[in-house]
C-alpha positions in Angstrom: -187.9 93.5 -85.3 -185.4 94.3 -82.7 -185.5 94.9 -79.1 -184.4 98.1 -77.0 -183.5 98.3 -73.5 -184.8 101.1 -71.6 -183.6 102.4 -68.2 -185.6 104.4 -65.8 -189.0 104.0 -67.4 -191.6 102.8 -65.2 -190.1 99.1 -64.7 -186.7 99.2 -64.4 -185.8 96.4 -66.7 -188.4 96.9 -69.5 -187.7 95.0 -72.6 -189.8 96.7 -75.5 -190.1 95.4 -79.3 -189.8 98.1 -81.8 -191.0 98.1 -85.0 -189.6 100.2 -87.9 -191.8 101.0 -90.4 -191.2 102.5 -93.7 -194.4 104.5 -95.3 -194.4 105.2 -99.3 -196.9 107.9 -100.3 -197.6 108.7 -103.8 -200.1 110.3 -106.0 -203.1 108.1 -107.2 -202.8 106.8 -110.9 -205.8 109.4 -111.7 -204.4 112.4 -110.0 -202.4 114.6 -112.0 -198.7 114.8 -110.6 -197.3 118.2 -111.9 -194.0 117.7 -109.8 -193.7 114.4 -111.7 -194.2 115.9 -114.9 -191.5 118.4 -114.1 -189.0 116.0 -113.3 -189.9 113.7 -116.3 -189.4 117.2 -118.2 -185.9 117.7 -116.5 -184.7 114.0 -117.1 -185.7 114.2 -120.9 -183.7 117.6 -121.2 -180.6 115.7 -120.1 -181.0 113.4 -123.0 -182.8 110.4 -121.3 -185.7 110.4 -123.8 -186.8 106.8 -123.1 -187.9 107.7 -119.4 -191.6 108.2 -119.2 -194.6 108.2 -116.3 -192.8 109.7 -113.5 -194.5 110.3 -110.4 -193.1 111.8 -107.2 -194.1 110.8 -103.9 -192.7 110.8 -100.4 -191.4 108.3 -98.0 -191.9 108.2 -93.9 -189.9 106.3 -91.5 -190.9 105.8 -88.1 -190.6 103.1 -85.2 -193.6 102.2 -82.9 -193.1 100.4 -79.5 -195.1 97.3 -80.4 -194.6 93.7 -81.5 -195.6 92.9 -85.5 -199.1 91.9 -84.8 -202.6 92.4 -86.5 -203.2 95.2 -84.3 -199.9 97.1 -84.7 -200.7 96.7 -88.3 -204.1 98.2 -87.8 -202.5 101.2 -86.0 -200.1 101.8 -89.0 -202.9 101.8 -91.4 -205.1 104.3 -89.2 -201.7 106.5 -89.1 -201.1 106.2 -93.0 -204.8 106.6 -94.1 -205.5 109.5 -91.7 -202.3 111.6 -91.2 -199.4 110.5 -93.3 -201.5 110.5 -96.6 -204.6 112.4 -98.2 -206.7 109.2 -99.2 -208.6 111.3 -101.7 -205.5 111.8 -103.8 -202.7 109.6 -102.6 -202.3 106.0 -102.2 -199.8 104.5 -99.6 -198.3 101.2 -99.0 -195.8 100.6 -95.9 -193.4 97.8 -95.1 -192.0 96.7 -91.7 -188.4 96.8 -91.7 -186.2 93.9 -90.4 -182.7 94.9 -89.0 
């Protein structure tokens, strides 16, 4: 967690905690992944026959003005489950990044 110093926001000497979050979203294991299949085929066509089970997902990073608490993690879960991923076809996990 790092602290930032904001000038001119409400209280002149605001000192806020900022948590950096990295979210990893990927297709559920039970869902077909045509993009992963295409990448796997391309890798194999380049001569890497041992590569298998390729899945393609996305990474989302953001910062949130908060401390690393249970309440903050609940907020991150809501963002991930309701906005950043489709819970029907995707799984997610996130990390709090220490800088």
